[in-house]
C-alpha positions in Angstrom: 153.8 -121.4 45.7 150.9 -119.7 48.1 151.5 -119.7 51.4 148.9 -120.4 54.1 147.3 -117.7 56.5 148.1 -117.6 59.6 145.0 -117.5 61.1 141.4 -118.9 60.4 138.8 -115.5 60.3 136.5 -115.6 62.1 132.7 -114.7 61.8 130.6 -113.2 63.8 127.0 -113.5 63.3 124.2 -111.3 64.7 121.3 -112.5 65.5 119.2 -110.8 62.3 120.5 -113.5 60.7 119.5 -116.4 62.7 120.7 -120.2 63.2 120.2 -121.2 61.0 123.0 -119.0 59.1 125.4 -119.8 61.6 124.5 -123.9 61.4 125.2 -123.7 57.1 128.4 -121.7 57.8 129.7 -124.3 60.7 129.0 -126.9 58.4 131.5 -125.9 55.5 134.2 -125.7 57.7 134.3 -122.0 59.1 134.7 -120.8 62.4 131.4 -119.0 63.8 130.4 -117.2 66.8 126.7 -116.4 67.0 125.2 -113.4 70.2 123.9 -116.4 71.8 127.6 -118.0 71.9 129.0 -115.0 73.4 127.0 -113.2 75.2 124.0 -115.7 76.3 120.6 -116.5 74.7 119.3 -113.3 77.2 121.6 -111.1 77.3 121.8 -111.3 73.8 118.8 -110.2 73.0 119.0 -106.5 74.6 122.1 -105.9 74.2 123.1 -102.4 72.2 124.4 -103.2 68.4 127.5 -100.7 69.7 128.6 -103.8 72.1 128.6 -106.3 70.4 130.6 -104.2 67.4 133.3 -103.6 68.9 133.4 -107.0 71.5 133.8 -107.9 67.6 136.0 -105.3 66.2 138.7 -106.5 68.9 138.2 -110.2 68.1 139.1 -109.6 64.6 135.5 -111.5 63.5 134.4 -110.8 60.4 130.2 -109.8 61.6 127.7 -110.3 58.9 124.7 -109.4 59.4 121.4 -107.8 57.3 119.9 -105.0 60.4 121.1 -102.0 57.4 119.8 -99.6 60.1 123.5 -100.0 61.6 124.6 -97.1 59.0 122.7 -94.6 59.8 122.5 -94.8 63.5 125.5 -92.5 65.0 126.6 -94.5 68.0 127.0 -97.4 65.6 129.3 -96.1 62.7 131.0 -94.6 65.4 132.0 -98.2 66.7 132.1 -99.5 63.2 
């Protein structure tokens, strides 16, 4: 018999994906953190990518983003 995972994976959704993705994932029972949930709407709008990438990593959250430029910027790459 297959073993149950110790805990359900948690996701962090970057603002670039929008609120509807967060709601849809939550509707299917996933644990999802949005930038607004974690940092507040105003702070999330000006938060450096390195900060939320670091925080997501420290919390073992799976990051969902469509910001393709992250992989080309040295500071974000170093954080990953």
